[in-house]
C-alpha positions as CSV (number, residue, x, y, z in Angstrom):
1,M,-4.9,-8.3,-26.5
2,P,-3.3,-9.2,-23.1
3,P,-5.4,-10.9,-20.4
4,T,-7.0,-8.7,-17.8
5,P,-5.0,-8.9,-14.5
6,S,-6.8,-10.4,-11.6
7,R,-7.9,-8.2,-8.7
8,L,-6.4,-9.1,-5.3
9,R,-7.5,-8.1,-1.8
10,K,-4.4,-7.2,0.2
11,A,-3.5,-5.7,3.5
12,Y,-0.7,-3.5,4.9
13,V,0.3,-3.0,8.6
14,N,2.3,0.0,9.6
15,R,4.3,-0.8,12.8
16,E,7.2,1.5,12.6
17,H,6.7,4.9,10.9
18,P,4.4,7.8,11.9
19,V,2.6,7.6,8.5
20,V,3.2,5.3,5.5
21,V,1.8,6.1,2.1
22,L,1.1,3.3,-0.4
23,R,1.5,4.8,-3.9
24,F,-0.1,2.8,-6.7
25,E,0.7,2.9,-10.5
26,D,-2.5,4.7,-11.3
27,G,-1.4,7.6,-9.0
28,H,-3.8,7.0,-6.1
29,E,-2.4,6.8,-2.6
30,I,-3.5,5.2,0.7
31,R,-2.2,6.6,4.0
32,V,-1.6,4.2,6.9
33,Q,-1.1,5.6,10.4
34,R,1.3,3.9,12.9
35,G,-0.3,0.9,14.5
36,K,-3.1,0.6,11.9
37,V,-4.0,-1.9,9.2
38,K,-5.4,-0.9,5.8
39,T,-7.0,-3.3,3.4
40,F,-7.3,-2.5,-0.3
41,D,-7.8,-3.9,-3.8
42,A,-4.8,-4.2,-6.1
43,Y,-4.1,-5.9,-9.4
44,S,-1.8,-8.8,-9.9
45,G,1.6,-7.5,-11.1
46,E,0.9,-3.9,-10.0
47,I,3.8,-2.1,-8.5
48,V,3.3,-0.4,-5.1
49,K,5.7,2.1,-3.7
50,I,5.8,2.3,0.1
51,V,7.0,5.7,1.4
52,A,7.3,7.0,4.9
53,V,6.2,10.5,5.9
54,Y,7.9,11.9,9.1
55,D,6.7,15.5,8.9
56,P,3.3,16.1,7.4
57,T,4.1,19.8,6.8
58,S,7.0,18.8,4.5
59,S,6.8,17.3,1.0
60,E,9.8,15.2,1.8
61,R,9.2,11.4,1.8
62,D,11.5,8.4,2.3
63,L,11.1,5.5,-0.1
64,L,11.0,2.4,2.0
65,E,10.2,-0.3,-0.5
66,T,8.9,-1.0,-4.0
67,I,7.0,-4.2,-4.2
68,R,4.6,-6.1,-6.4
69,A,1.0,-6.3,-5.1
70,D,1.2,-10.1,-5.3
71,E,3.9,-10.1,-2.6
72,L,1.8,-8.1,0.0
73,P,-0.1,-10.2,2.5
74,D,-3.6,-11.2,1.7
75,A,-6.4,-9.4,3.6
76,E,-8.4,-11.5,6.0
77,P,-12.0,-12.0,4.7
78,H,-13.5,-10.1,7.7
79,E,-11.1,-7.1,7.6
80,T,-12.9,-4.0,6.1
81,R,-10.9,-1.1,7.4
């Protein structure tokens, strides 16, 4: 049986796009408005797709990046947004 991946506390800052959606392997999504920071738990090795939403009435999204959770910046201990 493979070892259980460790849980990580990470953060994402959206500085450029009206809305960014972080899409996780298990299917859940986190929306981040422009100028905001979101902190979240992710697992070591988990793949996160970062997509931009320019028109909320459209289903069209632009893939910005696919990244491993390990590569995202760590959340500050006092951040709970």
